[in-house]
Backbone as a chain_set.jsonl record, in Angstrom:
{"seq": "MTHSKSAQLENLTLLGNQATIYPTEYTSTVLETFKNDHPEREYFVNFHCPEFTTLCPMTNQPDFATIYISYVPQIEMVESKSLKLYLFSFRNHGSFHEDCINIILDDLIQLMDPLYIEVRGEFTPRGGISIHPYANYGKHNTKWQAVANRRLENFNF", "coords": {"N": [[50.743, -51.704, -93.623], [49.165, -54.564, -93.558], [46.366, -56.351, -94.526], [44.499, -59.161, -93.385], [43.881, -62.084, -95.388], [41.213, -62.961, -95.266], [39.961, -60.666, -94.308], [40.302, -58.941, -96.453], [38.734, -60.175, -98.368], [36.16, -60.207, -97.394], [33.984, -58.507, -98.188], [33.579, -59.057, -100.821], [31.659, -60.33, -103.371], [31.526, -61.174, -105.965], [33.947, -62.05, -107.123], [35.292, -65.079, -108.046], [32.798, -66.21, -108.05], [30.804, -68.5, -109.541], [28.305, -68.242, -110.554], [27.794, -65.841, -111.831], [25.888, -63.044, -112.689], [25.333, -61.214, -115.489], [24.931, -57.796, -115.856], [22.294, -56.2, -117.667], [21.575, -53.639, -118.047], [22.748, -50.302, -117.442], [24.454, -49.98, -114.373], [25.774, -49.015, -111.256], [25.832, -50.449, -109.012], [27.019, -52.931, -108.973], [29.678, -52.599, -108.458], [32.463, -53.322, -106.399], [34.612, -53.116, -103.527], [37.885, -53.492, -102.008], [40.138, -53.439, -99.219], [42.978, -51.31, -99.282], [46.169, -52.506, -99.019], [48.402, -50.976, -98.665], [48.188, -48.183, -97.706], [49.86, -46.194, -96.84], [51.589, -45.634, -98.839], [51.883, -43.961, -101.919], [50.71, -44.893, -105.009], [50.137, -45.979, -108.396], [47.304, -47.585, -109.895], [46.349, -49.32, -112.704], [43.942, -49.855, -115.248], [42.907, -51.468, -118.211], [40.613, -51.623, -120.634], [39.789, -53.119, -123.39], [37.435, -53.777, -124.701], [35.075, -52.253, -124.461], [31.698, -51.338, -124.79], [28.943, -49.345, -125.827], [25.831, -47.627, -126.443], [24.834, -45.448, -129.077], [23.033, -42.583, -128.217], [21.219, -41.481, -129.962], [20.937, -43.021, -132.338], [20.976, -45.635, -131.532], [22.934, -47.337, -132.371], [25.79, -49.462, -131.935], [28.666, -48.397, -130.114], [32.142, -48.621, -129.886], [34.965, -48.963, -127.744], [38.2, -48.459, -126.238], [38.85, -48.359, -122.897], [40.665, -46.599, -120.514], [41.715, -46.604, -117.236], [43.177, -45.037, -114.556], [44.369, -44.826, -111.268], [45.162, -43.452, -108.009], [45.095, -45.038, -105.105], [43.418, -44.637, -101.897], [42.129, -45.685, -99.196], [40.212, -47.581, -100.056], [39.93, -49.91, -102.77], [39.058, -50.692, -106.144], [37.547, -53.726, -107.052], [38.537, -55.95, -109.576], [36.893, -57.769, -111.11], [34.333, -56.894, -110.521], [34.524, -54.359, -111.607], [34.768, -55.018, -114.3], [32.198, -56.132, -114.778], [30.676, -53.888, -114.242], [31.555, -52.089, -116.284], [30.659, -53.603, -118.42], [27.951, -53.243, -118.087], [27.296, -50.975, -119.464], [26.667, -51.711, -121.974], [24.047, -51.742, -123.126], [23.354, -49.161, -122.724], [22.457, -45.908, -123.52], [24.436, -43.333, -124.219], [26.353, -40.405, -124.888], [29.801, -40.437, -125.861], [31.49, -38.777, -124.297], [29.931, -38.427, -122.04], [29.799, -41.048, -121.008], [32.465, -41.433, -120.116], [32.654, -39.495, -118.078], [30.634, -40.394, -116.355], [31.697, -42.871, -115.532], [34.025, -41.949, -114.234], [32.851, -40.382, -112.128], [31.372, -42.368, -110.74], [33.436, -44.062, -109.838], [34.916, -42.342, -108.216], [33.035, -41.825, -106.207], [32.788, -44.428, -105.216], [35.398, -45.177, -104.283], [36.83, -42.962, -103.254], [39.404, -41.926, -104.187], [42.852, -40.698, -104.173], [43.692, -39.661, -106.57], [42.411, -39.841, -109.9], [41.967, -40.884, -113.266], [40.164, -41.13, -116.313], [40.025, -42.363, -119.509], [38.87, -42.527, -122.816], [39.08, -44.266, -125.856], [37.413, -44.152, -128.513], [36.281, -46.031, -131.275], [36.326, -45.113, -134.763], [33.358, -43.758, -136.161], [31.427, -42.889, -138.838], [33.616, -41.678, -139.903], [35.05, -40.335, -137.956], [36.802, -40.316, -134.882], [36.433, -40.319, -131.335], [37.975, -39.193, -128.399], [37.546, -38.902, -125.34], [38.535, -37.478, -122.173], [38.805, -37.402, -118.674], [39.505, -36.237, -115.374], [40.387, -36.306, -111.837], [41.517, -34.864, -108.865], [42.012, -35.276, -105.449], [40.614, -32.875, -103.308], [42.432, -30.303, -101.628], [44.841, -31.662, -101.51], [48.06, -32.638, -102.826], [47.406, -33.864, -105.14], [45.258, -32.6, -106.294], [46.401, -30.416, -107.593], [48.016, -31.859, -109.351], [46.063, -33.047, -110.969], [44.972, -30.762, -112.18], [47.224, -29.801, -113.634], [47.694, -32.02, -115.289], [45.369, -32.073, -116.835], [45.524, -29.565, -118.087], [47.781, -29.957, -119.661], [47.151, -32.072, -121.246], [47.684, -34.693, -123.497], [47.422, -36.923, -126.129]], "CA": [[49.581, -52.277, -92.985], [48.67, -55.673, -94.362], [45.117, -56.938, -94.054], [44.431, -60.603, -93.564], [43.176, -62.48, -96.609], [39.776, -63.002, -95.008], [39.484, -59.289, -94.187], [40.25, -58.376, -97.798], [37.718, -60.837, -99.176], [34.877, -60.265, -96.711], [32.91, -57.781, -98.857], [33.569, -59.391, -102.238], [30.673, -61.362, -103.68], [31.591, -61.547, -107.376], [35.195, -62.734, -107.433], [35.195, -66.511, -107.819], [31.406, -66.64, -108.104], [30.541, -69.167, -110.811], [26.937, -67.939, -110.976], [27.765, -64.414, -112.117], [24.824, -62.528, -113.538], [25.816, -60.043, -116.2], [23.868, -56.788, -115.932], [21.897, -55.84, -119.03], [21.376, -52.194, -118.031], [23.767, -49.604, -116.657], [24.319, -49.946, -112.917], [27.024, -48.925, -110.489], [25.675, -51.258, -107.799], [27.862, -54.134, -109.027], [31.052, -52.275, -108.059], [32.88, -53.745, -105.057], [35.94, -52.666, -103.13], [38.629, -54.162, -100.949], [41.034, -52.507, -98.536], [44.335, -51.107, -99.774], [47.159, -52.979, -98.055], [49.539, -50.05, -98.579], [47.679, -46.805, -97.741], [50.934, -45.249, -96.518], [52.362, -45.426, -100.072], [51.134, -43.514, -103.085], [51.054, -45.665, -106.202], [49.078, -46.047, -109.399], [46.673, -48.823, -110.352], [45.884, -49.056, -114.063], [43.071, -50.82, -115.915], [42.815, -51.311, -119.66], [39.44, -52.385, -121.069], [39.729, -52.939, -124.842], [36.177, -54.272, -125.277], [33.957, -51.465, -123.947], [30.661, -50.985, -125.759], [27.786, -48.59, -125.38], [24.964, -47.329, -127.58], [24.591, -44.056, -129.426], [21.704, -42.242, -127.692], [20.33, -41.06, -131.054], [20.697, -44.059, -133.352], [21.034, -46.95, -130.884], [24.003, -48.147, -132.945], [26.85, -49.698, -130.94], [29.939, -47.687, -130.137], [33.185, -49.463, -129.308], [36.076, -48.162, -127.232], [39.128, -48.936, -125.22], [38.779, -47.482, -121.732], [41.836, -46.622, -119.642], [41.456, -46.053, -115.909], [44.359, -45.009, -113.687], [44.058, -44.13, -110.028], [46.015, -43.568, -106.827], [44.121, -45.374, -104.057], [43.59, -44.268, -100.493], [41.761, -46.812, -98.344], [39.462, -48.564, -100.829], [40.349, -50.179, -104.142], [37.996, -51.361, -106.883], [37.83, -55.118, -107.391], [38.564, -55.961, -111.043], [35.742, -58.441, -111.726], [33.178, -55.997, -110.398], [34.741, -53.302, -112.593], [34.438, -55.609, -115.604], [30.74, -56.213, -114.871], [30.197, -52.501, -114.3], [31.785, -51.591, -117.637], [29.764, -54.379, -119.271], [26.582, -52.744, -117.933], [27.083, -49.886, -120.419], [26.396, -52.317, -123.28], [22.746, -51.319, -123.642], [23.135, -47.813, -122.208], [22.607, -44.888, -124.551], [25.076, -42.087, -123.782], [27.457, -39.929, -125.706], [31.115, -40.904, -125.388], [31.97, -37.9, -123.228], [29.119, -38.711, -120.864], [30.246, -42.336, -120.45], [33.733, -41.235, -119.402], [32.374, -38.763, -116.85], [29.862, -41.277, -115.462], [32.665, -43.818, -114.962], [34.844, -41.19, -113.282], [32.054, -40.038, -110.947], [31.047, -43.581, -109.983], [34.633, -44.573, -109.162], [35.233, -41.398, -107.13], [32.084, -42.104, -105.122], [33.069, -45.761, -104.67], [36.698, -45.374, -103.632], [37.442, -41.747, -102.721], [40.845, -42.017, -104.448], [43.62, -39.459, -104.168], [43.702, -39.191, -107.957], [41.882, -40.805, -110.865], [41.687, -40.385, -114.603], [39.489, -42.072, -117.195], [40.201, -41.964, -120.907], [38.243, -43.414, -123.779], [39.475, -44.194, -127.26], [36.296, -44.724, -129.252], [36.615, -46.307, -132.669], [35.639, -44.18, -135.666], [32.055, -43.973, -136.793], [31.202, -41.728, -139.688], [34.892, -41.071, -140.269], [35.667, -39.563, -136.871], [36.886, -40.992, -133.589], [36.356, -39.395, -130.195], [38.823, -39.661, -127.303], [37.335, -38.059, -124.162], [39.407, -37.656, -121.007], [38.385, -36.666, -117.481], [40.291, -36.625, -114.207], [40.025, -35.74, -110.547], [42.484, -34.927, -107.776], [41.351, -35.003, -104.165], [40.763, -31.492, -102.874], [43.358, -29.999, -100.537], [46.014, -32.537, -101.546], [48.894, -32.344, -103.991], [46.785, -34.496, -106.305], [44.389, -31.616, -106.937], [47.269, -29.686, -108.523], [48.413, -32.818, -110.396], [44.925, -33.178, -111.885], [44.897, -29.534, -112.97], [48.343, -29.789, -114.595], [47.477, -33.099, -116.249], [44.313, -31.65, -117.749], [46.059, -28.453, -118.895], [48.819, -30.447, -120.577], [46.739, -33.365, -121.763], [48.149, -35.008, -124.838], [47.331, -38.355, -126.395]], "C": [[49.01, -53.351, -93.904], [47.415, -56.24, -93.725], [45.185, -58.45, -94.24], [43.63, -60.907, -94.825], [41.672, -62.46, -96.384], [39.202, -61.597, -94.87], [39.369, -58.636, -95.56], [39.082, -58.935, -98.6], [36.308, -60.735, -98.608], [33.731, -59.564, -97.434], [32.779, -58.122, -100.334], [32.612, -60.552, -102.496], [30.807, -61.89, -105.101], [32.817, -62.367, -107.729], [35.071, -64.209, -107.066], [33.781, -67.068, -107.872], [31.123, -67.22, -109.484], [29.146, -68.873, -111.352], [26.771, -66.445, -111.264], [26.616, -64.067, -113.057], [25.331, -61.238, -114.168], [24.689, -59.029, -116.32], [23.558, -56.442, -117.387], [21.585, -54.35, -119.148], [22.441, -51.563, -117.147], [23.447, -49.646, -115.164], [25.702, -49.819, -112.281], [26.972, -49.82, -109.251], [26.514, -52.527, -107.812], [29.289, -53.866, -108.559], [31.317, -52.675, -106.61], [34.304, -53.26, -104.788], [36.582, -53.646, -102.149], [39.618, -53.146, -100.392], [42.424, -52.497, -99.178], [45.317, -51.561, -98.693], [48.316, -52.002, -97.839], [49.08, -48.592, -98.617], [48.748, -45.758, -97.419], [51.773, -44.895, -97.75], [51.438, -44.953, -101.181], [51.629, -44.293, -104.297], [49.859, -45.703, -107.138], [48.594, -47.47, -109.608], [46.068, -48.486, -111.71], [45.014, -50.202, -114.568], [42.981, -50.451, -117.388], [41.683, -52.213, -120.116], [39.253, -52.198, -122.574], [38.406, -53.342, -125.486], [34.95, -53.539, -124.744], [32.974, -51.183, -125.081], [29.548, -50.217, -125.066], [26.948, -48.304, -126.62], [24.891, -45.83, -127.817], [23.184, -43.696, -128.946], [20.714, -41.818, -128.786], [19.939, -42.227, -131.963], [20.571, -45.461, -132.777], [22.06, -47.875, -131.522], [25.091, -48.332, -131.898], [28.07, -48.833, -131.191], [30.936, -48.545, -129.373], [34.349, -48.595, -128.862], [37.028, -49.015, -126.415], [39.079, -47.904, -124.107], [40.033, -47.698, -120.891], [41.462, -45.934, -118.337], [42.75, -46.15, -115.116], [43.977, -44.263, -112.412], [45.122, -44.378, -108.966], [45.061, -43.822, -105.662], [44.454, -44.726, -102.713], [43.337, -45.531, -99.665], [41.117, -47.938, -99.155], [40.018, -48.683, -102.243], [39.211, -50.921, -104.839], [38.446, -52.779, -107.236], [37.615, -55.28, -108.895], [37.377, -56.682, -111.687], [34.504, -57.563, -111.64], [33.307, -54.835, -111.381], [34.393, -53.793, -113.988], [32.926, -55.666, -115.79], [30.113, -54.828, -114.973], [30.364, -51.942, -115.715], [30.891, -52.32, -118.641], [28.34, -53.818, -119.218], [26.276, -51.56, -118.855], [26.628, -50.407, -121.777], [25.087, -51.864, -123.902], [22.372, -49.907, -123.196], [23.379, -46.797, -123.322], [23.15, -43.589, -123.992], [26.126, -41.694, -124.794], [28.772, -40.356, -125.069], [31.606, -40.096, -124.193], [31.22, -38.163, -121.923], [29.552, -40.015, -120.199], [31.497, -42.162, -119.602], [33.494, -40.522, -118.078], [31.532, -39.568, -115.866], [30.806, -42.256, -114.769], [33.517, -43.129, -113.909], [34.058, -40.919, -111.999], [31.739, -41.265, -110.093], [32.257, -44.103, -109.211], [35.102, -43.637, -108.05], [34.323, -41.685, -105.935], [32.391, -43.435, -104.434], [34.313, -45.783, -103.79], [37.256, -44.168, -102.897], [38.963, -41.778, -102.927], [41.535, -40.668, -104.3], [43.595, -38.817, -105.552], [43.103, -40.276, -108.838], [41.72, -40.108, -112.21], [41.072, -41.518, -115.418], [39.591, -41.509, -118.606], [39.537, -42.995, -121.794], [38.785, -43.186, -125.174], [38.393, -44.922, -128.055], [36.673, -44.899, -130.715], [35.801, -45.385, -133.576], [34.272, -44.689, -136.103], [31.782, -42.725, -137.599], [32.487, -40.979, -139.995], [35.56, -40.252, -139.18], [35.693, -40.41, -135.602], [36.899, -39.931, -132.494], [37.131, -40.015, -129.043], [38.643, -38.756, -126.077], [38.239, -38.463, -122.996], [38.838, -36.822, -119.864], [39.245, -37.141, -116.312], [39.814, -35.9, -112.963], [41.207, -35.918, -109.603], [41.792, -34.515, -106.487], [41.666, -33.59, -103.706], [41.674, -31.389, -101.659], [44.475, -31.028, -100.397], [46.84, -32.125, -102.753], [48.274, -32.884, -105.278], [45.792, -33.585, -107.004], [45.196, -30.818, -107.964], [47.736, -30.593, -109.665], [47.298, -32.944, -111.43], [44.806, -31.942, -112.775], [45.991, -29.482, -114.028], [48.134, -30.832, -115.688], [46.43, -32.699, -117.289], [44.81, -30.527, -118.667], [47.039, -28.921, -119.958], [48.449, -31.758, -121.239], [47.146, -33.528, -123.212], [48.016, -36.518, -125.019], [48.7, -38.816, -126.714]], "O": [[48.425, -53.029, -94.939], [47.398, -56.568, -92.539], [45.852, -58.946, -95.147], [42.812, -60.102, -95.271], [40.931, -61.981, -97.242], [38.065, -61.359, -95.276], [38.443, -57.864, -95.804], [38.506, -58.229, -99.427], [35.351, -61.137, -99.27], [32.587, -59.999, -97.301], [31.951, -57.534, -101.03], [32.748, -61.624, -101.906], [30.259, -62.946, -105.418], [32.737, -63.283, -108.548], [34.78, -64.549, -105.919], [33.589, -68.278, -107.751], [31.195, -66.507, -110.485], [28.84, -69.22, -112.493], [25.727, -65.862, -110.972], [26.408, -64.718, -114.081], [25.707, -60.295, -113.472], [23.613, -59.351, -116.825], [24.454, -56.399, -118.23], [21.355, -53.857, -120.252], [22.966, -52.195, -116.23], [22.319, -49.381, -114.75], [26.666, -50.442, -112.724], [27.959, -49.934, -108.524], [26.704, -53.143, -106.764], [30.035, -54.808, -108.289], [30.513, -52.407, -105.717], [35.085, -53.028, -105.711], [35.919, -54.496, -101.554], [39.895, -52.124, -101.019], [42.962, -53.537, -99.561], [45.29, -51.048, -97.574], [49.12, -52.187, -96.926], [49.534, -47.833, -99.474], [48.561, -44.572, -97.693], [52.575, -43.963, -97.708], [50.341, -45.483, -101.357], [52.828, -44.339, -104.57], [48.72, -45.488, -106.725], [49.36, -48.429, -109.514], [45.36, -47.489, -111.852], [45.318, -51.373, -114.34], [42.98, -49.275, -117.754], [41.777, -53.435, -120.001], [38.628, -51.226, -122.998], [38.27, -53.254, -126.706], [33.89, -54.147, -124.591], [33.374, -50.834, -126.192], [29.259, -50.418, -123.886], [27.319, -48.698, -127.725], [24.886, -45.04, -126.873], [22.235, -44.426, -129.235], [19.505, -41.802, -128.554], [18.77, -42.399, -132.309], [20.109, -46.375, -133.46], [22.06, -49.075, -131.248], [25.297, -47.454, -131.06], [28.45, -48.576, -132.333], [30.607, -49.124, -128.338], [34.684, -47.609, -129.519], [36.707, -50.117, -125.972], [39.248, -46.709, -124.352], [40.411, -48.832, -120.595], [40.954, -44.813, -118.34], [43.346, -47.222, -115.018], [43.345, -43.208, -112.463], [45.868, -45.357, -109.011], [44.305, -42.932, -105.272], [45.588, -44.331, -102.441], [44.241, -46.342, -99.467], [41.44, -49.11, -98.963], [40.504, -47.716, -102.831], [38.484, -51.686, -104.205], [39.58, -52.996, -107.662], [36.617, -54.799, -109.431], [36.896, -56.235, -112.728], [33.717, -57.498, -112.584], [32.304, -54.376, -111.929], [33.789, -53.062, -114.772], [32.421, -55.288, -116.848], [29.14, -54.625, -115.7], [29.422, -51.385, -116.278], [30.421, -51.716, -119.605], [27.603, -53.911, -120.199], [25.113, -51.185, -119.008], [26.242, -49.62, -122.641], [25.035, -51.624, -125.108], [21.211, -49.509, -123.282], [24.414, -46.842, -123.988], [22.418, -42.826, -123.362], [26.713, -42.541, -125.469], [28.833, -40.607, -123.865], [32.077, -40.656, -123.202], [31.805, -38.124, -120.84], [29.661, -40.086, -118.975], [31.576, -42.688, -118.492], [34.072, -40.903, -117.06], [31.706, -39.43, -114.656], [30.724, -42.448, -113.556], [33.711, -43.661, -112.816], [34.546, -41.196, -110.903], [31.828, -41.211, -108.866], [32.126, -44.535, -108.065], [35.633, -44.101, -107.041], [34.786, -41.776, -104.798], [32.267, -43.553, -103.215], [34.294, -46.334, -102.689], [38.08, -44.331, -101.996], [39.723, -41.671, -101.965], [40.884, -39.623, -104.302], [43.492, -37.598, -105.688], [43.259, -41.468, -108.572], [41.389, -38.925, -112.29], [41.405, -42.69, -115.245], [39.286, -40.343, -118.858], [39.634, -44.197, -121.546], [38.93, -42.047, -125.618], [38.449, -46.137, -128.244], [37.302, -44.029, -131.317], [34.72, -44.931, -133.201], [34.071, -45.874, -136.371], [31.896, -41.613, -137.082], [32.459, -39.789, -140.309], [36.533, -39.547, -139.446], [34.738, -41.122, -135.29], [37.323, -38.796, -132.711], [36.977, -41.198, -128.741], [39.506, -37.923, -125.804], [38.643, -39.618, -122.86], [38.437, -35.675, -120.062], [39.66, -38.299, -116.264], [38.963, -35.012, -113.019], [41.819, -36.984, -109.55], [41.072, -33.517, -106.449], [42.819, -33.159, -103.71], [41.689, -32.259, -100.789], [44.994, -31.244, -99.302], [46.381, -31.358, -103.599], [48.586, -32.412, -106.371], [45.508, -33.775, -108.186], [44.725, -30.576, -109.076], [47.838, -30.151, -110.81], [47.561, -32.947, -112.633], [44.568, -32.057, -113.978], [45.724, -29.158, -115.185], [48.368, -30.563, -116.867], [46.596, -32.96, -118.48], [44.551, -30.539, -119.87], [47.113, -28.337, -121.039], [49.316, -32.477, -121.735], [46.976, -32.63, -124.037], [48.445, -37.294, -124.165], [48.907, -40.0, -126.981]]}, "num_chains": 1, "name": "protein.A"}
């Protein structure tokens, strides 16, 4: 099922917009979707964000990470520029690393209703320790629910 170009672009306001406003506070409202042209096929979409930043909720010092997002779409897919702006919105947000990963996961589940999604963060060391949180989700009553459980049980960097 292939959508026309105009149908795919009809809800996108950020892609190609030269007057982009970068959010200065956390917000999920910048996230946009487009229709999956291949809903009959299960496949992965992967994002790699090596410049993620957020703030420590105690010290307000910056934390830096690489964020990995992988998902199996159903009907809706996240548009990459909106995802970039969304991740950028964490810049002045004070949350622990584990919380950031779970917020991202929850927001993307709500946005897209994917069959499967996982979010992993590789935060750079501060104070001699690095933190690498991981969270995933498989749609209930599908094979992806079992995949998510197995993936979590056998998680290995």
